[in-house]
C-alpha positions in Angstrom: 0.0 0.0 0.0 1.5 3.3 -1.1 1.4 6.0 1.6 3.0 9.5 1.7 4.3 10.5 5.1 6.1 13.6 6.2 8.8 12.1 8.4 11.2 14.1 10.6 14.5 13.8 8.8 16.5 13.9 12.0 14.6 10.9 13.4 14.9 9.1 10.1 18.7 9.7 10.0 19.0 8.3 13.5 16.9 5.3 12.6 19.1 4.6 9.6 22.2 4.8 11.8 20.8 2.6 14.6 19.1 0.0 12.5 21.5 -0.3 9.6 18.5 0.0 7.2 19.2 2.1 4.0 15.7 2.8 2.7 12.9 4.8 4.3 10.5 1.8 3.7 12.9 -0.6 5.5 13.4 1.8 8.4 9.7 2.4 8.9 8.9 -1.2 8.5 11.5 -2.2 11.2 10.3 0.6 13.5 6.7 -0.6 13.2 7.7 -4.2 13.8 9.7 -3.2 17.0 6.9 -1.0 18.1 4.4 -3.9 17.9 6.8 -6.3 19.6 7.3 -3.9 22.5 3.6 -3.4 23.0 2.9 -7.2 22.9 5.7 -7.8 25.4 4.3 -5.1 27.7 0.9 -6.9 27.6 2.5 -10.1 28.7 4.6 -8.4 31.4 1.4 -6.8 32.7 0.1 -10.3 33.5 2.9 -11.0 36.0 1.4 -11.4 39.4 -2.2 -11.7 38.0 -2.2 -15.3 37.1 -2.6 -18.2 39.5 0.3 -20.7 39.6 -0.6 -24.4 39.7 2.2 -25.9 41.8 1.1 -29.5 40.8 1.8 -28.8 37.0 4.6 -30.9 35.8 6.2 -29.0 32.9 8.8 -31.7 32.3 6.1 -34.4 31.8 4.3 -32.0 29.4 7.4 -31.6 27.3 7.7 -35.4 26.7 3.9 -35.8 26.0 3.2 -36.7 22.4 0.7 -34.4 20.6 
């Protein structure tokens, strides 16, 4: 999908430097991927302390169980 964006050149230059990407499309795509990954990680981290732990669960037995 073609989209025209007015991007801050200073931010774009920093993105090129830090990411190693050489095109605007690649830099923006990587930025979006990393943004999404961070938000998804935050959602998982927000669950810490909110889930009940089943002390009887045997994760080693589950690993060897055939699907």
